[in-house]
C-alpha positions as CSV (number, residue, x, y, z in Angstrom):
1,M,0.0,0.0,0.0
2,L,1.4,3.4,-0.9
3,R,1.5,5.9,1.9
4,H,1.2,9.5,0.7
5,D,2.7,10.9,3.9
6,R,5.8,8.9,3.3
7,Y,6.1,9.2,-0.5
8,P,4.5,12.5,-1.4
9,L,6.1,12.6,-4.9
10,I,4.8,9.1,-5.7
11,A,1.3,10.2,-5.2
12,A,1.7,13.2,-7.6
13,V,3.6,11.3,-10.2
14,L,1.4,8.2,-10.4
15,L,-2.0,9.8,-9.9
16,A,-2.7,9.9,-13.6
17,V,-1.5,6.4,-13.9
18,L,-3.5,4.9,-11.1
19,S,-6.8,6.7,-12.1
20,P,-7.6,4.4,-15.0
21,L,-7.1,1.4,-12.8
22,L,-9.2,2.7,-10.0
23,A,-11.9,3.7,-12.5
24,G,-12.0,0.2,-14.0
25,D,-11.0,1.3,-17.4
26,V,-8.3,-1.3,-17.8
27,P,-9.4,-4.4,-19.9
28,A,-9.8,-7.5,-17.8
29,D,-7.2,-9.5,-19.8
30,V,-4.6,-6.7,-19.1
31,K,-5.5,-6.8,-15.4
32,Q,-5.1,-10.6,-15.3
33,A,-1.8,-10.4,-17.2
34,I,-0.5,-7.9,-14.6
35,D,-1.5,-10.3,-11.8
36,D,0.2,-13.2,-13.6
37,L,3.5,-11.4,-13.7
38,S,3.7,-12.4,-10.0
39,S,3.1,-16.1,-10.7
40,D,5.6,-18.6,-9.5
41,V,5.2,-20.5,-12.8
42,F,7.7,-19.4,-15.4
43,L,5.4,-20.2,-18.4
44,T,2.5,-18.2,-16.8
45,R,4.8,-15.2,-16.5
46,E,6.0,-15.6,-20.1
47,K,2.5,-15.8,-21.4
48,A,1.5,-12.7,-19.3
49,S,4.4,-10.7,-20.8
50,G,3.3,-11.7,-24.3
51,K,-0.3,-10.6,-23.6
52,L,0.8,-7.3,-22.3
53,L,3.0,-6.6,-25.3
54,A,0.1,-7.6,-27.6
55,A,-2.1,-5.1,-25.7
56,G,0.1,-2.3,-26.8
57,E,-0.3,1.2,-25.3
58,A,-3.2,0.1,-23.1
59,A,-0.8,-1.9,-21.0
60,I,1.7,0.9,-20.2
61,A,-0.1,2.6,-17.4
62,P,-1.0,-0.6,-15.6
63,L,2.6,-1.8,-15.9
64,E,3.8,1.5,-14.5
65,A,1.4,1.2,-11.5
66,A,2.4,-2.4,-10.9
67,A,6.1,-1.5,-10.9
68,A,5.5,1.5,-8.6
69,R,4.0,-0.7,-5.8
70,G,7.6,-1.7,-4.9
71,E,7.1,-5.4,-4.7
72,L,10.5,-6.8,-5.7
73,E,9.5,-9.5,-8.2
74,T,6.5,-7.5,-9.7
75,T,8.6,-4.4,-10.1
76,A,11.4,-6.3,-11.9
77,R,9.0,-8.1,-14.2
78,A,6.9,-5.0,-15.0
79,L,10.1,-3.1,-15.8
80,G,11.1,-6.0,-18.0
81,V,8.0,-5.7,-20.1
82,L,8.3,-2.0,-20.3
83,E,11.8,-2.5,-21.6
84,Q,10.5,-4.8,-24.3
85,F,8.1,-2.1,-25.4
86,V,11.0,0.4,-25.7
87,V,13.3,-2.0,-27.5
88,D,11.0,-4.0,-29.7
89,A,7.6,-2.3,-30.2
90,A,6.8,-1.4,-33.8
91,D,4.2,1.1,-32.5
92,G,6.1,4.4,-31.9
93,T,3.4,5.7,-29.6
94,A,3.6,2.7,-27.3
95,R,7.4,2.8,-27.4
96,D,7.6,6.4,-26.3
97,A,4.9,5.9,-23.7
98,A,6.9,3.0,-22.2
99,H,10.1,5.0,-22.1
100,A,8.3,7.9,-20.4
101,A,6.9,5.5,-17.8
102,I,10.4,4.2,-17.0
103,Q,11.6,7.8,-16.7
104,R,8.9,8.6,-14.2
105,L,9.6,5.4,-12.2
106,A,13.3,6.5,-12.0
107,A,12.2,9.7,-10.3
108,V,10.1,8.2,-7.5
109,Q,11.3,8.2,-3.9
110,Q,11.3,4.4,-3.5
111,P,15.0,3.5,-3.9
112,G,14.2,-0.1,-4.9
113,V,12.0,1.1,-7.8
114,A,14.0,4.2,-8.8
115,T,17.3,2.4,-8.8
116,R,16.1,-0.4,-11.0
117,A,14.4,2.1,-13.4
118,A,17.5,4.3,-13.6
119,I,19.8,1.3,-14.4
120,L,17.3,0.3,-17.1
121,L,17.3,3.8,-18.6
122,E,21.1,3.7,-18.9
123,A,21.0,0.3,-20.6
124,I,18.3,1.5,-23.0
125,A,20.2,4.7,-23.8
126,E,23.3,2.7,-24.6
127,L,21.3,0.3,-26.8
128,R,19.6,3.1,-28.7
129,R,23.0,4.8,-29.2
130,T,24.5,1.6,-30.6
131,Q,21.5,1.1,-32.9
132,A,21.6,4.7,-34.0
133,I,25.3,4.6,-34.9
134,A,24.7,1.3,-36.8
135,R,21.7,2.6,-38.8
136,L,23.3,6.0,-39.6
137,S,26.5,4.2,-40.7
138,D,24.4,2.0,-43.0
139,L,23.1,5.2,-44.6
140,G,26.5,6.6,-45.3
141,A,27.5,8.5,-42.1
142,K,31.0,8.0,-40.7
143,F,31.9,7.8,-37.1
144,E,35.3,7.8,-35.4
145,S,36.9,8.7,-32.0
146,Q,39.9,10.8,-31.5
147,T,41.4,13.7,-29.5
148,L,41.1,17.2,-31.0
149,L,42.3,20.7,-30.1
150,I,39.0,22.4,-29.2
151,G,38.9,25.7,-27.4
152,P,41.6,26.2,-24.7
153,G,43.3,22.8,-24.9
154,F,43.1,19.2,-26.0
155,L,39.8,17.5,-25.2
156,P,38.7,14.0,-25.8
157,A,36.0,13.7,-28.6
158,D,34.2,10.5,-27.7
159,Q,32.4,10.5,-31.1
160,I,33.0,12.4,-34.3
161,L,30.4,12.3,-37.0
162,E,30.9,13.1,-40.7
163,I,28.1,13.1,-43.2
164,G,29.0,13.9,-46.8
165,P,27.5,13.7,-50.4
166,E,27.4,9.9,-50.1
167,W,24.5,10.2,-47.5
168,R,21.6,7.9,-48.6
169,G,19.2,8.7,-45.8
170,E,16.3,11.1,-45.4
171,D,16.0,14.1,-43.1
172,D,13.9,12.1,-40.7
173,D,16.7,9.6,-40.2
174,L,18.7,12.3,-38.6
175,K,16.3,12.1,-35.6
176,L,18.5,9.2,-34.6
177,L,21.2,11.7,-33.6
178,A,19.3,12.4,-30.4
179,A,20.4,9.0,-29.2
180,I,24.1,9.8,-29.6
181,T,24.4,12.2,-26.7
182,D,28.2,12.1,-26.6
183,L,28.8,13.5,-30.1
184,Q,31.2,16.5,-29.8
185,V,32.4,17.1,-33.4
186,V,30.1,17.1,-36.5
187,S,31.0,17.7,-40.1
188,L,28.2,18.1,-42.7
189,S,28.9,18.6,-46.4
190,G,27.0,18.5,-49.6
191,D,23.9,20.1,-51.1
192,K,21.6,17.7,-49.2
193,V,22.5,19.6,-46.0
194,T,19.7,22.1,-45.2
195,D,18.4,24.2,-42.3
196,A,16.4,21.2,-41.2
197,W,19.5,19.3,-40.5
198,L,20.6,21.9,-37.9
199,E,17.3,21.5,-36.1
200,H,18.2,17.8,-35.6
201,L,21.6,18.8,-34.3
202,T,20.0,20.7,-31.4
203,A,19.3,17.4,-29.7
204,I,23.1,16.9,-29.2
205,P,24.0,18.6,-25.9
206,A,27.7,18.1,-26.0
207,L,28.4,19.5,-29.5
208,R,31.7,21.4,-29.5
209,S,32.7,21.7,-33.1
210,L,30.6,22.1,-36.3
211,K,31.7,22.2,-39.9
212,L,29.4,23.0,-42.8
213,K,30.8,22.6,-46.3
214,K,29.1,23.2,-49.6
215,T,25.7,23.1,-48.0
216,K,22.3,24.8,-48.7
217,V,22.1,26.2,-45.2
218,T,20.6,29.7,-45.1
219,A,20.5,32.6,-42.7
220,A,17.5,30.9,-41.0
221,G,19.6,27.9,-40.3
222,I,22.6,29.9,-39.1
223,A,20.3,31.7,-36.6
224,R,19.6,28.4,-34.9
225,L,23.3,28.0,-34.1
226,K,22.6,30.3,-31.1
227,E,21.0,27.3,-29.4
228,F,24.4,25.5,-29.2
229,K,25.7,26.9,-25.9
230,E,28.8,24.7,-25.8
231,L,29.9,25.2,-29.4
232,Y,33.5,26.4,-29.5
233,V,34.6,25.9,-33.2
234,L,32.5,26.8,-36.2
235,D,33.6,26.3,-39.8
236,F,31.8,27.6,-42.9
237,L,33.4,26.3,-46.1
238,Y,32.5,27.0,-49.7
239,F,28.8,28.0,-49.5
240,P,27.4,31.5,-49.9
241,V,27.0,32.7,-46.4
242,D,27.3,36.5,-46.4
243,D,27.9,39.5,-44.1
244,E,24.3,39.7,-43.0
245,A,24.1,36.0,-42.1
246,I,27.2,35.9,-39.9
247,Q,26.0,38.8,-37.8
248,L,23.4,36.3,-36.5
249,L,26.3,34.7,-34.6
250,A,26.8,37.9,-32.5
251,G,26.3,36.9,-28.9
252,M,27.9,33.5,-29.2
253,R,30.8,34.6,-27.0
254,Q,31.8,31.1,-26.1
255,L,33.2,30.6,-29.7
256,S,36.9,30.2,-29.8
257,I,37.3,30.4,-33.6
258,I,35.1,30.9,-36.7
259,R,36.6,29.9,-40.0
260,L,35.1,31.4,-43.1
261,Y,36.7,29.8,-46.2
262,G,35.3,30.4,-49.7
263,T,32.2,32.3,-48.5
264,K,30.8,35.7,-49.5
265,V,31.9,37.2,-46.2
266,S,33.9,40.4,-46.7
267,K,36.7,41.7,-44.5
268,E,34.4,44.5,-43.3
269,G,31.7,42.0,-42.4
270,A,34.2,39.9,-40.5
271,A,35.5,43.0,-38.7
272,K,31.9,43.9,-37.6
273,L,31.4,40.4,-36.1
274,A,34.8,40.5,-34.5
275,A,33.7,43.7,-32.6
276,E,30.8,41.7,-31.2
277,L,33.0,38.7,-30.4
278,P,36.3,40.2,-29.1
279,T,37.7,37.0,-27.8
280,T,36.8,34.9,-30.9
281,K,39.3,34.4,-33.7
282,I,37.6,35.0,-37.1
283,D,39.6,33.6,-40.0
284,V,38.5,34.7,-43.4
285,R,40.1,33.3,-46.6
286,R,39.2,32.7,-50.2
287,G,39.6,28.9,-49.6
288,G,42.7,27.7,-51.5
289,F,44.5,24.9,-49.8
290,L,48.1,23.7,-50.4
291,G,48.6,21.0,-47.9
292,I,52.1,21.5,-46.3
293,G,53.6,22.1,-42.9
294,I,56.6,24.4,-42.6
295,E,59.3,25.7,-40.3
296,P,61.2,29.0,-40.5
297,H,64.4,29.0,-42.6
298,Q,67.0,31.7,-43.3
299,L,66.0,31.7,-46.9
300,G,62.2,31.6,-46.3
301,C,60.6,28.5,-44.9
302,I,61.4,24.8,-45.2
303,I,58.7,22.2,-45.7
304,S,58.4,19.8,-42.8
305,R,55.3,17.9,-43.9
306,V,53.4,17.2,-47.1
307,E,49.8,15.8,-46.8
308,G,49.5,12.7,-48.8
309,K,46.5,13.5,-51.0
310,S,47.0,17.2,-51.2
311,M,47.7,19.3,-54.3
312,A,51.2,19.9,-52.8
313,A,51.9,16.2,-53.0
314,K,50.5,15.9,-56.5
315,A,52.7,18.8,-57.7
316,G,55.8,17.1,-56.3
317,L,56.6,19.2,-53.3
318,E,58.8,17.3,-50.8
319,V,59.9,17.5,-47.2
320,G,63.1,19.5,-47.1
321,D,62.2,21.8,-50.0
322,V,62.9,25.5,-49.1
323,I,60.2,27.9,-50.3
324,L,61.8,31.1,-51.3
325,S,58.7,32.8,-52.5
326,I,55.1,32.4,-53.5
327,N,54.1,34.6,-56.4
328,S,57.2,36.6,-55.6
329,E,56.3,37.1,-52.0
330,K,58.5,35.6,-49.3
331,P,56.7,33.7,-46.4
332,G,58.8,33.6,-43.2
333,S,56.3,31.8,-41.0
334,F,53.3,29.5,-41.1
335,E,51.0,32.5,-40.5
336,E,52.5,34.4,-43.4
337,L,52.2,31.3,-45.6
338,A,48.6,30.9,-44.6
339,K,47.8,34.5,-45.4
340,L,49.4,34.2,-48.9
341,I,47.6,31.0,-49.7
342,G,44.3,32.4,-48.3
343,R,44.2,35.0,-51.0
344,F,43.5,32.4,-53.6
345,E,40.5,30.2,-54.4
346,P,40.6,26.5,-55.0
347,G,41.6,25.8,-58.6
348,E,43.8,28.9,-58.9
349,E,47.5,28.3,-59.7
350,I,50.4,29.7,-57.7
351,A,54.1,29.8,-58.6
352,L,56.5,28.6,-55.9
353,Q,60.2,29.4,-56.1
354,L,62.1,26.6,-54.4
355,Y,65.6,25.8,-53.3
356,R,66.1,22.0,-53.7
357,D,69.3,20.0,-53.7
358,G,71.4,23.2,-54.0
359,E,69.5,24.6,-57.0
360,R,66.6,27.0,-57.4
361,E,63.6,26.0,-59.4
362,T,60.0,27.3,-60.0
363,L,57.1,24.9,-59.5
364,K,53.5,25.8,-60.4
365,V,50.8,24.3,-58.1
366,K,47.1,24.3,-58.5
367,L,45.4,24.8,-55.1
368,G,42.8,22.4,-53.7
369,E,40.1,22.7,-51.1
370,W,40.0,22.4,-47.3
371,E,38.5,19.1,-46.1
């Protein structure tokens, strides 16, 4: 028997649940199946579970009420049936109702009930996460785990998601993202990406970094980014976001960096946003990408790294080459090199004067895109 003086919250939480039972609105076969969950006979309990699952949404409230009574075996078995609804039910309404019932049970003040329900919620969350990753992967999404430089230091990124032009799903499939609550880094590219996609991303509480490349996201979608309170890194690559649209980011003072490559944002527009976000680095470039790492050298800079599939690699640049000039301008640091390359668009050709094996030579390189 529930005592309202001992468990005041239980009375409030379960009032709506118990009312149908008290009013006699629950079908007789459902009532009997609930009673049979306490049977000592295994086969009887199994049949009762099957009947309750077959009853659909009508069985949810009685199961919640039975679990809330706090009788050890009945609570465990009622929760077990609710779990089957959440995991296996084809009826989305019944599935959601069962999940809500378990959430309410996890909040009651009876430790035996609340603890079991809370453990069950964790197991369901992990199962949904695993299923969501598997389904989205089947549709062309890519997941990986790694550590990235985000904000003030290196932070673990438990899950990184990339969806590109090979995506074969529908917009509604992105609702599955709500089950992957540890996503921190998301990259979306291609003309299938619209404002509606950003709406689905709002279900990800831990999002730290977002990249949008060659998308159809408009100012309306960009305005929604204000909902991401933990977002530190924002990349807009190769789509026509303009000065007016980026002003919608004003107020997002938590942002560490905004990269605007190959957009319609002007230096004036970037400066206006920078005035609103004084601690945010705003990097505006035309979007050309070479694909090398360098170190300072007395003659200019020396190549320390060449990315394998970059235009630099295709043009034949090698580690140890000394860059004397780019289009007759001498880069003495990585920052100066980045500014020089940033003046050009993907597909434009630049002339590099090199010092290699004791000789000077000029190499023409067509620039690529940032990934």
